[in-house]
LOVO-16726 format. One record per residue (C-alpha): residue number from 1; residue in three letters; x, y, z. Coordinates in Angstrom, 2 decimals, padded with zeros to 5 digits. Example, Ala and Ser with C-alpha at 12.3 -4.5 7.8 and 13.67 -1.06 7.14 Angstrom:
BEGIN
{1 'ALA' {012.30 -004.50 007.80}}
{2 'SER' {013.67 -001.06 007.14}}
//
This chain:
BEGIN
{1 'MET' {076.24 093.45 -006.24}}
{2 'PRO' {078.71 093.80 -003.33}}
{3 'VAL' {081.16 091.02 -002.61}}
{4 'ARG' {080.74 089.52 000.91}}
{5 'GLU' {083.97 089.16 002.89}}
{6 'ALA' {084.78 085.53 003.59}}
{7 'PRO' {085.05 084.90 007.32}}
{8 'ASP' {088.45 083.74 008.60}}
{9 'PRO' {088.60 080.34 010.34}}
{10 'VAL' {089.25 081.79 013.82}}
{11 'HIS' {086.33 084.18 013.43}}
{12 'GLN' {084.13 081.27 012.40}}
{13 'VAL' {085.23 079.15 015.38}}
{14 'VAL' {084.38 081.92 017.80}}
{15 'MET' {081.00 082.57 016.24}}
{16 'ASN' {080.11 078.88 016.13}}
{17 'ALA' {081.23 078.24 019.70}}
{18 'LEU' {079.53 081.31 021.20}}
{19 'GLY' {076.40 080.87 019.14}}
{20 'ALA' {076.02 077.23 020.22}}
{21 'PHE' {076.78 078.15 023.80}}
{22 'LEU' {074.17 080.95 023.96}}
{23 'ALA' {071.59 078.82 022.19}}
{24 'SER' {071.73 076.20 024.95}}
{25 'PRO' {073.91 077.12 027.96}}
{26 'PRO' {074.91 073.98 029.91}}
{27 'ASP' {073.46 073.43 033.35}}
{28 'GLY' {075.52 075.14 036.03}}
{29 'THR' {076.73 077.98 033.80}}
{30 'PRO' {076.79 081.17 035.92}}
{31 'ILE' {073.94 083.43 034.82}}
{32 'GLU' {076.21 086.46 034.74}}
{33 'VAL' {078.35 084.78 032.06}}
{34 'VAL' {075.33 084.07 029.87}}
{35 'GLU' {074.05 087.64 030.33}}
{36 'ALA' {077.44 089.16 029.47}}
{37 'LEU' {077.82 087.16 026.25}}
{38 'THR' {074.21 087.81 025.29}}
{39 'LEU' {074.79 091.55 025.64}}
{40 'MET' {077.85 091.25 023.44}}
{41 'GLY' {075.76 089.56 020.76}}
{42 'GLY' {072.74 091.87 021.05}}
{43 'ASN' {069.18 090.75 021.81}}
{44 'GLY' {067.27 088.17 019.79}}
{45 'SER' {065.25 090.73 017.78}}
{46 'ASP' {068.22 092.92 016.95}}
{47 'PRO' {071.42 090.88 016.97}}
{48 'LEU' {074.76 092.57 016.40}}
{49 'PRO' {076.53 091.95 013.10}}
{50 'PRO' {078.84 088.92 013.32}}
{51 'ARG' {081.97 091.04 012.92}}
{52 'LEU' {080.87 093.39 015.72}}
{53 'PHE' {080.04 090.46 017.95}}
{54 'PHE' {083.49 089.02 017.30}}
{55 'GLU' {085.16 092.36 018.11}}
{56 'ALA' {083.15 092.62 021.34}}
{57 'VAL' {084.53 089.24 022.43}}
{58 'GLU' {087.99 090.14 021.16}}
{59 'GLN' {088.10 093.36 023.20}}
{60 'SER' {086.39 091.99 026.33}}
{61 'PRO' {088.37 092.75 029.56}}
{62 'VAL' {087.88 089.11 030.60}}
{63 'ALA' {090.36 086.52 029.30}}
{64 'ILE' {088.40 084.21 026.97}}
{65 'SER' {089.65 081.06 025.30}}
{66 'ILE' {087.93 078.34 023.21}}
{67 'THR' {089.28 074.81 022.98}}
{68 'ASP' {088.27 071.58 021.33}}
{69 'PRO' {087.09 068.61 023.45}}
{70 'ARG' {090.74 067.66 024.15}}
{71 'ALA' {091.52 071.16 025.53}}
{72 'THR' {093.53 072.22 022.46}}
{73 'ILE' {093.31 076.02 022.18}}
{74 'LEU' {091.46 077.18 019.08}}
{75 'TYR' {091.02 080.82 020.05}}
{76 'ALA' {092.24 083.32 022.68}}
{77 'ASN' {091.30 087.00 022.93}}
{78 'ARG' {093.51 090.00 023.67}}
{79 'ALA' {092.81 089.95 027.42}}
{80 'PHE' {094.10 086.35 027.43}}
{81 'GLU' {097.36 087.58 025.82}}
{82 'THR' {097.68 090.41 028.36}}
{83 'LEU' {097.01 088.17 031.37}}
{84 'THR' {099.18 085.18 030.40}}
{85 'GLY' {101.99 086.98 028.55}}
{86 'TYR' {101.57 084.61 025.58}}
{87 'ASP' {100.93 085.86 022.04}}
{88 'ARG' {097.87 084.05 020.68}}
{89 'GLN' {099.93 082.60 017.85}}
{90 'GLU' {102.05 080.87 020.49}}
{91 'VAL' {099.10 079.16 022.19}}
{92 'LEU' {096.91 078.26 019.20}}
{93 'GLY' {097.16 074.51 018.80}}
{94 'GLN' {098.64 074.15 022.30}}
{95 'ASN' {096.86 072.39 025.18}}
{96 'GLU' {095.48 074.57 028.02}}
{97 'ALA' {097.93 072.70 030.25}}
{98 'ILE' {100.53 075.22 029.03}}
{99 'LEU' {099.18 077.48 031.79}}
{100 'SER' {099.30 074.83 034.52}}
{101 'SER' {101.39 075.34 037.62}}
{102 'ASN' {102.61 072.64 039.99}}
{103 'ALA' {101.19 074.77 042.81}}
{104 'THR' {097.73 073.48 041.92}}
{105 'PRO' {097.00 070.01 043.38}}
{106 'ASP' {096.38 067.23 040.85}}
{107 'SER' {093.08 066.48 042.57}}
{108 'VAL' {091.76 069.89 041.49}}
{109 'TYR' {092.63 069.23 037.84}}
{110 'GLN' {091.06 065.78 038.07}}
{111 'HIS' {087.83 067.22 039.47}}
{112 'LEU' {087.82 069.92 036.76}}
{113 'TRP' {088.28 067.41 033.96}}
{114 'ARG' {085.63 065.00 035.29}}
{115 'THR' {083.13 067.86 035.55}}
{116 'ILE' {083.53 069.26 032.05}}
{117 'GLN' {083.71 065.77 030.49}}
{118 'SER' {080.31 065.19 032.10}}
{119 'LYS' {079.09 068.22 030.10}}
{120 'GLU' {078.75 070.33 033.25}}
{121 'THR' {080.16 073.77 033.94}}
{122 'TRP' {083.15 073.96 036.31}}
{123 'THR' {083.81 077.04 038.41}}
{124 'GLY' {086.84 077.34 040.63}}
{125 'THR' {090.30 078.75 041.21}}
{126 'LEU' {093.65 077.56 039.86}}
{127 'VAL' {097.22 078.68 040.23}}
{128 'ASN' {098.30 079.45 036.63}}
{129 'ARG' {101.71 080.27 035.26}}
{130 'THR' {102.51 083.10 032.85}}
{131 'LYS' {104.93 082.89 029.96}}
{132 'GLN' {107.52 084.67 032.10}}
{133 'GLY' {107.22 081.96 034.79}}
{134 'GLY' {105.28 083.98 037.32}}
{135 'ASP' {102.31 082.48 039.19}}
{136 'TYR' {098.94 084.14 039.42}}
{137 'LEU' {095.62 083.11 040.91}}
{138 'ALA' {093.01 082.54 038.21}}
{139 'GLU' {089.28 082.43 038.86}}
{140 'LEU' {087.92 080.22 036.04}}
{141 'ILE' {084.59 079.36 034.49}}
{142 'ILE' {084.78 076.51 031.98}}
{143 'SER' {081.57 075.58 030.14}}
{144 'PRO' {081.08 072.80 027.57}}
{145 'VAL' {079.53 073.84 024.23}}
{146 'LEU' {077.30 071.17 022.67}}
{147 'ASP' {076.11 070.77 019.09}}
{148 'ARG' {072.48 070.17 018.09}}
{149 'ASP' {072.81 066.46 018.82}}
{150 'GLY' {074.11 067.13 022.36}}
{151 'ASP' {077.64 066.06 021.54}}
{152 'LEU' {080.58 067.91 023.02}}
{153 'GLN' {082.00 070.36 020.48}}
{154 'TYR' {084.00 073.05 022.32}}
{155 'PHE' {085.00 074.26 025.77}}
{156 'LEU' {084.47 077.96 026.49}}
{157 'GLY' {086.83 079.22 029.20}}
{158 'MET' {086.85 082.61 030.91}}
{159 'HIS' {089.20 083.60 033.69}}
{160 'ARG' {090.45 086.63 035.53}}
{161 'ASP' {093.40 087.40 037.79}}
{162 'VAL' {092.29 087.46 041.43}}
{163 'THR' {095.80 087.45 042.93}}
{164 'LYS' {095.46 090.93 044.45}}
{165 'VAL' {092.07 090.10 045.91}}
{166 'HIS' {093.52 086.93 047.43}}
{167 'GLU' {096.48 088.84 048.85}}
{168 'LEU' {094.20 091.48 050.36}}
{169 'GLU' {091.94 088.81 051.84}}
{170 'GLY' {094.99 087.03 053.25}}
{171 'ALA' {096.34 090.25 054.73}}
{172 'LEU' {092.93 090.93 056.24}}
{173 'ARG' {092.79 087.44 057.75}}
{174 'GLN' {096.29 087.85 059.16}}
{175 'GLN' {095.43 091.22 060.62}}
{176 'LYS' {092.28 089.77 062.17}}
{177 'ALA' {094.30 086.85 063.58}}
{178 'ARG' {096.87 089.26 065.05}}
{179 'ILE' {094.16 091.34 066.68}}
{180 'GLU' {092.47 088.24 068.08}}
{181 'THR' {095.81 086.96 069.39}}
{182 'VAL' {096.51 090.26 071.14}}
{183 'LEU' {092.97 090.42 072.54}}
{184 'ASP' {093.08 086.83 073.77}}
{185 'ALA' {096.46 087.40 075.39}}
{186 'ALA' {095.28 090.57 077.13}}
{187 'PRO' {094.71 090.03 080.89}}
{188 'VAL' {091.57 092.19 080.79}}
{189 'ILE' {088.04 091.55 079.55}}
{190 'VAL' {087.45 093.14 076.14}}
{191 'VAL' {084.07 093.17 074.42}}
{192 'LEU' {082.65 095.28 071.59}}
{193 'LEU' {078.88 095.77 071.58}}
{194 'ASP' {076.56 097.28 069.00}}
{195 'SER' {073.87 099.86 069.79}}
{196 'LYS' {071.43 097.08 070.75}}
{197 'GLY' {073.83 095.42 073.18}}
{198 'ARG' {074.72 092.55 070.85}}
{199 'ILE' {078.28 091.24 071.00}}
{200 'ILE' {080.40 091.91 067.93}}
{201 'LEU' {083.78 090.93 069.32}}
{202 'ASP' {085.08 089.45 072.57}}
{203 'ASN' {088.23 087.80 073.94}}
{204 'GLN' {089.17 084.75 076.00}}
{205 'GLU' {088.89 086.57 079.34}}
{206 'TYR' {085.28 087.42 078.46}}
{207 'LYS' {084.60 083.79 077.56}}
{208 'LYS' {086.12 082.66 080.88}}
{209 'LEU' {083.79 084.97 082.80}}
{210 'LEU' {080.89 083.67 080.71}}
{211 'GLY' {081.77 080.18 081.92}}
{212 'ASP' {082.11 081.32 085.54}}
{213 'LEU' {078.68 082.94 085.34}}
{214 'ARG' {077.30 079.65 083.99}}
{215 'GLY' {076.04 081.06 080.72}}
{216 'LYS' {074.75 084.36 082.05}}
{217 'GLU' {075.94 087.10 079.68}}
{218 'PRO' {078.80 089.02 081.42}}
{219 'ALA' {078.04 092.19 079.43}}
{220 'GLU' {074.54 092.37 080.94}}
{221 'VAL' {075.81 091.62 084.45}}
{222 'LEU' {078.50 094.33 084.19}}
{223 'ARG' {076.01 096.73 082.63}}
{224 'ALA' {073.64 096.39 085.61}}
{225 'ALA' {076.49 096.75 088.12}}
{226 'VAL' {078.02 099.85 086.47}}
{227 'SER' {074.60 101.46 085.98}}
{228 'GLU' {073.79 100.95 089.66}}
{229 'GLN' {077.13 102.44 090.62}}
{230 'ILE' {076.91 105.64 088.56}}
{231 'GLY' {073.13 105.94 088.24}}
{232 'GLY' {071.19 105.60 084.99}}
{233 'ASP' {071.97 103.28 082.10}}
{234 'ALA' {075.75 103.56 081.74}}
{235 'PHE' {075.88 101.79 078.35}}
{236 'ASP' {073.23 104.02 076.76}}
{237 'ALA' {075.04 107.09 078.09}}
{238 'CYS' {078.32 105.80 076.62}}
{239 'LEU' {076.74 105.18 073.20}}
{240 'ASN' {075.56 108.79 073.34}}
{241 'GLY' {079.12 109.99 073.85}}
{242 'CYS' {079.46 109.98 077.67}}
{243 'GLY' {082.04 107.28 078.38}}
{244 'PHE' {083.11 106.12 081.83}}
{245 'LYS' {086.47 105.09 083.24}}
{246 'ASP' {087.64 102.80 086.06}}
{247 'VAL' {084.23 102.35 087.70}}
{248 'GLU' {084.78 099.61 090.29}}
{249 'VAL' {081.90 097.15 090.63}}
{250 'SER' {081.42 093.78 092.28}}
{251 'ILE' {079.53 090.80 090.89}}
{252 'GLU' {078.55 087.57 092.58}}
{253 'ILE' {079.87 084.39 090.96}}
{254 'PRO' {077.75 081.24 091.48}}
{255 'GLY' {079.63 078.93 093.83}}
{256 'GLY' {082.46 081.45 094.16}}
{257 'MET' {084.33 082.51 097.27}}
{258 'GLY' {082.82 085.94 097.70}}
{259 'PRO' {082.29 088.71 095.13}}
{260 'ARG' {084.72 089.52 092.34}}
{261 'TRP' {085.63 093.12 091.60}}
{262 'PHE' {086.20 094.73 088.21}}
{263 'ALA' {087.36 098.20 087.17}}
{264 'CYS' {085.21 098.95 084.11}}
{265 'SER' {085.78 101.50 081.35}}
{266 'GLY' {083.46 102.23 078.44}}
{267 'THR' {084.44 104.06 075.24}}
{268 'PRO' {082.10 104.97 072.35}}
{269 'VAL' {083.39 103.85 068.93}}
{270 'GLU' {082.06 105.09 065.57}}
{271 'GLU' {081.87 102.81 062.53}}
{272 'THR' {081.01 103.93 059.01}}
{273 'ASP' {078.58 102.18 056.68}}
{274 'ALA' {080.47 099.82 054.34}}
{275 'SER' {077.55 099.09 052.01}}
{276 'ALA' {077.60 099.94 048.30}}
{277 'ARG' {074.95 102.63 048.72}}
{278 'SER' {077.27 104.71 050.91}}
{279 'TYR' {080.17 104.68 048.40}}
{280 'PHE' {079.56 108.16 046.97}}
{281 'ARG' {077.96 109.84 049.94}}
{282 'ARG' {079.07 110.69 053.42}}
{283 'GLN' {077.21 108.92 056.20}}
{284 'ALA' {075.11 111.40 058.18}}
{285 'SER' {075.29 109.54 061.50}}
{286 'PRO' {077.90 106.78 061.88}}
{287 'ASP' {076.91 103.63 063.75}}
{288 'ARG' {077.86 103.75 067.42}}
{289 'ARG' {079.62 100.87 069.15}}
{290 'LEU' {080.63 100.43 072.78}}
{291 'LEU' {084.08 099.13 073.67}}
{292 'LEU' {083.95 097.75 077.22}}
{293 'LEU' {087.14 096.98 079.15}}
{294 'ALA' {086.91 095.27 082.54}}
{295 'ASN' {090.08 094.74 084.56}}
{296 'GLU' {089.69 092.35 087.48}}
{297 'VAL' {090.88 093.95 090.72}}
{298 'THR' {089.58 091.32 093.13}}
{299 'GLY' {093.03 090.67 094.61}}
{300 'ARG' {093.66 094.35 095.30}}
{301 'ARG' {090.18 094.83 096.75}}
{302 'ARG' {090.61 091.83 099.01}}
{303 'GLU' {093.91 093.20 100.25}}
{304 'ILE' {092.22 096.53 100.95}}
{305 'ASP' {089.33 094.77 102.69}}
{306 'ARG' {091.78 092.64 104.69}}
{307 'ALA' {093.71 095.71 105.81}}
{308 'HIS' {090.44 097.42 106.65}}
{309 'LEU' {089.31 094.43 108.73}}
{310 'GLU' {092.62 094.34 110.59}}
{311 'HIS' {092.20 098.02 111.34}}
{312 'LEU' {088.65 097.36 112.57}}
{313 'ARG' {089.89 094.43 114.63}}
{314 'ALA' {092.46 096.64 116.35}}
{315 'ARG' {089.95 099.42 116.95}}
{316 'LEU' {087.31 097.04 118.30}}
{317 'ALA' {089.85 095.32 120.56}}
{318 'GLU' {090.90 098.70 121.92}}
{319 'GLN' {087.30 099.76 122.35}}
{320 'GLN' {086.36 096.47 123.99}}
{321 'LEU' {089.22 096.89 126.46}}
{322 'MET' {088.05 100.40 127.22}}
{323 'HIS' {084.48 099.17 127.61}}
{324 'GLY' {085.66 096.48 130.01}}
{325 'MET' {087.52 099.06 132.07}}
{326 'ARG' {084.52 101.34 132.14}}
{327 'GLU' {082.21 098.51 133.10}}
{328 'ALA' {084.57 097.38 135.91}}
{329 'LEU' {085.04 100.90 137.23}}
{330 'ALA' {081.34 101.65 136.98}}
{331 'ALA' {080.60 098.48 138.93}}
{332 'ALA' {083.18 099.42 141.59}}
{333 'ILE' {081.67 102.90 141.87}}
{334 'TYR' {078.24 101.34 142.17}}
{335 'GLN' {079.46 098.98 144.90}}
{336 'ILE' {081.20 101.76 146.88}}
{337 'GLN' {078.26 104.10 146.56}}
{338 'VAL' {075.90 101.72 148.45}}
{339 'PRO' {077.88 101.51 151.76}}
{340 'LEU' {078.65 105.20 151.58}}
{341 'ASN' {074.97 105.92 151.47}}
{342 'VAL' {074.47 103.70 154.56}}
{343 'ILE' {077.32 105.43 156.38}}
{344 'ASN' {075.91 108.87 155.64}}
{345 'ALA' {072.49 107.79 156.88}}
{346 'ALA' {073.97 106.35 160.12}}
{347 'ALA' {075.97 109.51 160.78}}
{348 'THR' {072.86 111.62 160.40}}
{349 'MET' {070.97 109.45 162.89}}
{350 'LEU' {073.80 109.52 165.45}}
{351 'ARG' {074.02 113.28 165.42}}
{352 'GLY' {070.61 113.37 167.08}}
{353 'GLY' {071.72 111.09 169.94}}
{354 'ALA' {073.74 111.69 173.11}}
{355 'GLY' {077.02 110.65 174.80}}
{356 'ASN' {079.61 109.38 172.47}}
{357 'ALA' {077.29 109.72 169.57}}
{358 'ASP' {079.05 112.86 168.34}}
{359 'THR' {082.40 111.10 168.39}}
{360 'LEU' {081.00 108.13 166.45}}
{361 'ALA' {079.28 110.46 164.02}}
{362 'GLY' {082.57 112.22 163.44}}
{363 'MET' {084.28 108.96 162.71}}
{364 'LEU' {081.55 108.01 160.25}}
{365 'ASP' {081.84 111.43 158.59}}
{366 'HIS' {085.57 110.85 158.23}}
{367 'ILE' {084.97 107.45 156.65}}
{368 'SER' {082.31 108.95 154.35}}
{369 'THR' {084.68 111.73 153.27}}
{370 'SER' {087.43 109.21 152.49}}
{371 'GLY' {084.97 107.03 150.56}}
{372 'GLU' {083.73 110.00 148.53}}
{373 'LYS' {087.32 110.87 147.64}}
{374 'ALA' {087.89 107.27 146.52}}
{375 'LEU' {084.64 107.43 144.56}}
{376 'ALA' {085.74 110.67 142.91}}
{377 'THR' {089.08 109.07 142.02}}
{378 'LEU' {087.36 106.07 140.42}}
{379 'THR' {084.97 108.33 138.55}}
{380 'SER' {087.82 110.42 137.17}}
{381 'ALA' {089.57 107.19 136.11}}
{382 'LEU' {086.69 106.27 133.82}}
{383 'PRO' {088.04 106.45 130.23}}
{384 'GLU' {086.18 108.95 128.12}}
{385 'GLU' {084.01 107.59 125.33}}
{386 'GLN' {085.56 108.83 122.08}}
{387 'ARG' {083.32 111.12 120.13}}
{388 'GLU' {082.44 109.73 116.70}}
{389 'ALA' {080.78 111.60 113.87}}
{390 'GLY' {077.44 110.23 112.79}}
{391 'VAL' {077.16 108.92 109.21}}
{392 'MET' {074.65 106.93 107.19}}
{393 'VAL' {075.19 103.26 108.01}}
{394 'ASN' {074.08 099.95 106.53}}
{395 'VAL' {073.40 097.49 109.37}}
{396 'ASN' {073.92 094.46 107.09}}
{397 'GLU' {077.37 095.67 106.15}}
{398 'LEU' {078.39 096.26 109.79}}
{399 'LEU' {077.14 092.82 110.85}}
{400 'ARG' {078.97 091.18 107.94}}
{401 'GLN' {082.22 092.93 108.94}}
{402 'VAL' {081.89 091.71 112.55}}
{403 'LEU' {081.18 088.16 111.33}}
{404 'GLU' {084.35 088.29 109.23}}
{405 'LEU' {086.30 089.43 112.30}}
{406 'GLU' {084.86 086.52 114.30}}
{407 'THR' {085.37 083.88 111.57}}
{408 'ASP' {088.38 082.22 113.21}}
{409 'ARG' {086.61 081.88 116.59}}
{410 'LEU' {083.43 080.57 114.97}}
{411 'LEU' {085.34 077.94 112.98}}
{412 'ALA' {087.41 076.90 116.01}}
{413 'ALA' {084.23 076.42 118.06}}
{414 'GLY' {082.47 074.48 115.27}}
{415 'ILE' {079.62 076.98 115.10}}
{416 'VAL' {077.35 077.02 112.04}}
{417 'VAL' {076.26 080.55 111.12}}
{418 'ASP' {072.83 081.05 109.58}}
{419 'TRP' {073.03 084.55 108.12}}
{420 'ARG' {069.62 085.87 107.05}}
{421 'PRO' {069.97 089.52 106.06}}
{422 'ALA' {067.06 091.43 104.55}}
{423 'HIS' {067.69 092.07 100.86}}
{424 'VAL' {066.88 095.75 101.27}}
{425 'LEU' {067.43 097.70 104.49}}
{426 'PRO' {067.03 101.43 104.98}}
{427 'GLU' {070.26 103.25 105.73}}
{428 'LEU' {070.22 104.93 109.13}}
{429 'PRO' {072.28 107.74 110.63}}
{430 'GLY' {074.53 106.27 113.31}}
{431 'HIS' {077.98 105.72 114.79}}
{432 'LYS' {079.75 102.91 112.93}}
{433 'THR' {082.34 102.07 115.59}}
{434 'GLN' {079.77 101.97 118.38}}
{435 'LEU' {077.43 099.75 116.38}}
{436 'ARG' {080.26 097.35 115.48}}
{437 'ALA' {081.14 097.16 119.17}}
{438 'LEU' {077.46 096.48 119.99}}
{439 'PHE' {077.26 093.57 117.53}}
{440 'LYS' {080.63 092.18 118.66}}
{441 'HIS' {079.49 092.13 122.32}}
{442 'LEU' {076.34 090.24 121.37}}
{443 'ILE' {078.12 087.73 119.08}}
{444 'ASP' {080.90 087.18 121.65}}
{445 'ASN' {078.25 086.35 124.26}}
{446 'ALA' {076.55 083.94 121.85}}
{447 'ILE' {079.88 082.18 121.14}}
{448 'GLN' {080.56 081.88 124.90}}
{449 'SER' {077.07 080.49 125.50}}
{450 'LEU' {077.49 077.91 122.71}}
{451 'CYS' {080.91 076.83 123.99}}
{452 'GLU' {079.53 076.31 127.54}}
{453 'SER' {076.51 074.38 126.24}}
{454 'GLY' {078.56 071.33 125.28}}
{455 'ARG' {076.25 070.66 122.33}}
{456 'ALA' {077.53 068.83 119.29}}
{457 'HIS' {075.49 071.00 116.95}}
{458 'ARG' {076.09 074.67 117.60}}
{459 'GLU' {074.20 077.24 115.59}}
{460 'LEU' {074.25 081.01 115.51}}
{461 'ARG' {071.46 082.73 113.57}}
{462 'LEU' {071.46 086.40 112.61}}
{463 'THR' {068.41 088.03 111.06}}
{464 'THR' {067.78 091.59 109.93}}
{465 'ARG' {064.52 093.10 108.78}}
{466 'PRO' {063.17 096.59 108.13}}
{467 'VAL' {060.58 097.93 110.57}}
{468 'ASP' {058.68 101.21 110.68}}
{469 'GLY' {061.27 103.96 110.97}}
{470 'GLY' {064.23 101.66 111.51}}
{471 'VAL' {065.85 098.22 111.52}}
{472 'GLU' {065.34 095.18 113.72}}
{473 'VAL' {068.15 092.69 114.43}}
{474 'GLU' {067.86 089.25 116.03}}
{475 'ILE' {070.89 087.33 117.31}}
{476 'GLU' {069.91 083.80 118.28}}
{477 'ASP' {071.93 080.83 119.56}}
{478 'ASN' {071.14 077.36 120.85}}
{479 'GLY' {073.51 077.67 123.82}}
{480 'VAL' {072.85 077.57 127.56}}
{481 'GLY' {070.43 080.50 127.44}}
{482 'ILE' {069.61 083.09 130.13}}
{483 'PRO' {067.34 082.12 133.04}}
{484 'PRO' {064.08 084.13 133.24}}
{485 'GLU' {065.11 085.72 136.54}}
{486 'ASP' {068.28 087.07 134.94}}
{487 'ARG' {066.68 088.58 131.81}}
{488 'TYR' {066.93 092.10 133.23}}
{489 'ARG' {069.94 091.59 135.52}}
{490 'VAL' {072.26 090.84 132.57}}
{491 'PHE' {071.95 094.47 131.49}}
{492 'GLU' {073.37 095.68 134.83}}
{493 'PRO' {077.05 096.71 135.04}}
{494 'PHE' {079.40 093.99 136.22}}
{495 'SER' {076.77 091.28 135.74}}
{496 'ILE' {078.06 088.04 134.27}}
{497 'GLY' {076.42 084.68 133.90}}
{498 'TRP' {079.24 082.55 132.41}}
{499 'ARG' {080.95 079.73 134.31}}
{500 'ASN' {084.25 080.63 132.68}}
{501 'ARG' {084.74 084.29 133.49}}
{502 'ARG' {088.28 084.45 132.05}}
{503 'GLY' {088.88 087.78 133.69}}
{504 'ARG' {085.69 089.27 132.32}}
{505 'ALA' {084.29 092.33 134.10}}
{506 'GLY' {080.81 091.71 132.63}}
{507 'MET' {078.92 090.64 129.54}}
{508 'GLY' {079.03 094.00 127.78}}
{509 'LEU' {075.24 094.14 127.77}}
{510 'ALA' {075.11 097.26 129.88}}
{511 'LEU' {077.20 099.10 127.30}}
{512 'SER' {075.22 097.44 124.48}}
{513 'GLN' {072.03 098.84 125.98}}
{514 'GLU' {073.67 102.25 126.22}}
{515 'ILE' {074.62 102.16 122.49}}
{516 'VAL' {071.13 101.00 121.46}}
{517 'ASN' {069.51 103.74 123.55}}
{518 'ALA' {071.81 106.32 121.94}}
{519 'HIS' {070.45 105.20 118.57}}
{520 'GLY' {066.82 105.64 119.58}}
{521 'GLY' {066.11 101.91 119.92}}
{522 'GLY' {065.62 099.17 122.45}}
{523 'ILE' {067.12 095.80 123.34}}
{524 'GLU' {065.65 092.78 125.15}}
{525 'VAL' {066.08 089.08 125.80}}
{526 'ASP' {063.15 087.39 124.06}}
{527 'PRO' {061.11 085.73 126.87}}
{528 'GLY' {059.34 083.44 124.44}}
{529 'PHE' {062.52 081.70 123.19}}
{530 'SER' {063.53 078.65 125.19}}
{531 'ASP' {066.10 076.74 123.09}}
{532 'GLY' {069.04 078.97 123.95}}
{533 'CYS' {068.92 082.75 123.77}}
{534 'ARG' {067.50 085.27 121.35}}
{535 'ILE' {068.49 088.92 121.67}}
{536 'ARG' {066.22 091.29 119.78}}
{537 'LEU' {067.16 094.92 119.25}}
{538 'SER' {065.78 097.78 117.20}}
{539 'LEU' {067.56 100.85 115.85}}
{540 'THR' {065.90 104.05 114.69}}
{541 'ALA' {069.04 106.20 114.84}}
{542 'VAL' {067.53 109.33 116.33}}
{543 'ILE' {070.93 110.84 117.18}}
{544 'ALA' {071.58 114.50 117.55}}
{545 'ASP' {074.86 114.97 115.63}}
{546 'VAL' {073.86 113.48 112.26}}
//
């Protein structure tokens, strides 16, 4: 009969502790710990031999130790020796506190001890110290092992070194913090979007714009503006590989002082799948992301617009001076032409008479010849209207530019402007400079009328609307108005109805009518408007050189 080998005390401690633990794992014990130890011991129907079970625990890659209820070490496996640097003979009989480091707060140890004394499993992280004095970060699971009566018999401890994981996580956090710091310090809007337009990453400039837009998502606002500028959905095109660069767009900010301008660039970014399933295989189609950069260029655009307005102001002033000269000269020609016609008629009648009639007729002929020479001189002095190429024009834009040019005068006169542009107007072929001059003549007349009215409340209303084949514009004021008998006379050269002429040659309405006619439209003083004056004009832009 074979002799059975007597188990050594350490072997027996391990078997008793693990057996009791697996028979009734304490509440809170991680399931993976129970499953791992169960596998080491085999299943219930076919358990491993005790010696094999002991060797499985002994050779486990996880550091395992068993202590009595006062934390005196009764057993430690080889992984424990490797991790701590202590030979097991050095720690047997020692308290687990031999591994303690002063880097772990006392409150953590107190919580640990209260938990396991309450017969509950404690899971957490400690800073432990090796035999050589080095610190390492230990992820621990400590479970109480109870006997059949429920009394505390052992503590089963398992821990592993997670120092490298902690260092990598720390490095990752630091890198993320650096990136966020750089992004937040960047003076441009930065936002990373996924393929469905959801925000993955943004910076402080983006958040500021989100606040300015009062909660309206800036990415969607910029997407609509860029798409309108380049045609088609710009973000979808970018996700498909067609990026865009420095597309300047404007967006309206609620309660802001005019539009803000941004130079937008979109770059497609590919990200690989980081899931476990993709570890051994190459991803067929990486996930696409969109990196959107938006640099605000409002200041530069306003400087450009200001320079453009100053250029327009100079051109319109020059053109208005020329128009005044033409109107004055045309009026003088008109006034000379009338007596010349009378003189020519008288000379013709006298030639049929007798006596001194021939002499008088000769004198009249002489006067007529001199007058015609003067008339020819005045006609030749008329400044030529500069030829301007026809382009597609937006009437709302031209009116807005003229209003900006007139802002100082409107504010000085205390005039309230009610600007009612149509949201959508057809673009028409026309001459931009001529049309600006037309609108400036009409607004100047409205300002003069309002100033002469003496009213406390002065209002200028501008309305645009699309009509069949063109655009209709109404310029209305509550000034002194135009008497019914003068509704047609005001369109004659040299006609003026203001008390304060201030060297004016006319009202510019004759030239305004000329410009409107050149654009295939018509202009009139609305006879049905009595509280001031309403000028209504239509433009169809049937011009030959467009």
